[in-house]
N, C-alpha and C positions, 0 to 999 in steps of 0.2 A: 452488548455493543454491536451495532451494525452500521454499515455504510448506507446512507440514504440512497434510495433508488435514483434520485435526481443526479447524484454524483456518479453512480455506477454506470450511467449511460455514456459517460466520458471515457470509460476504460477500454483499452485495446490489449491485444495479445502481448505486445512489447512492453506494456506497463507492468505486467507481472514480473518480467525479468528485471526491469528497472527497480521495482519496489524490493525485490530480493537483493539486488546490488546495494541499495540504500541500507537495508538491514545489515548486510555484511560490513559495509563501511562504518556504520555506527559501532559495531562490535570490534572492529579493528582498533578504533579509537579507545575502546575500553579494555584492550589487550586480552580479550577472551576468544576472538576469532570464530565466533559462532556464525553459521550460515544456514540458509533455507533455500529450497529449490523454488523455481518459478511455479511449478505445479502445486507445491504447498501453499504458496501465496494465493494462487487461484482458488484452491479449496477453502482457504480462510475467508476470502472475499465473497465467494459463492455461498458460504454458510455451511459447508459440509464439515468444517473444522472450527466449531465455535470457539471464541477466545474465552479464556478464563484468566483471572487476575494473576499477574506475574509470569505469564507464558509468553512464548514467542508469538503466538496468534494474536495476543493482545497488542504487542508492540507492532506487529504487521498492520493491524487495524488502525492504529494511531498513525503510522507512516502513510498508509494508503489514503486515509481521510484527508490528511494535510496535503498530500500530493494531488489528490483529485480536486480538492478545493482550489489549489493553485492553478491547476490545469484549466479548470472551468473559468476561473477569473481571467486567465490569459487569453482564452478563446473569446470570452466576452469582450475584453478590451480590443482585440484584433477586429472583431465584427463591428464594433462601435467607432471605428476610426473615421 
């Protein structure tokens, strides 16, 4: 599982922190309070921490992909006004 390069071009430094916060919020709702650092999120997205099924990295990839798709679509809508 990898984020397409077309989506990676939309990521900024602050997005790593935001994705880490989204991960934290998901786990607060599950009552397990797991967290990850923004540095870990960056390593996962950059491919230095490849995701395996059932790991935090896999969940981060899912969150990041959905977030970046939304961000790309939002930017496209703004530019097409």
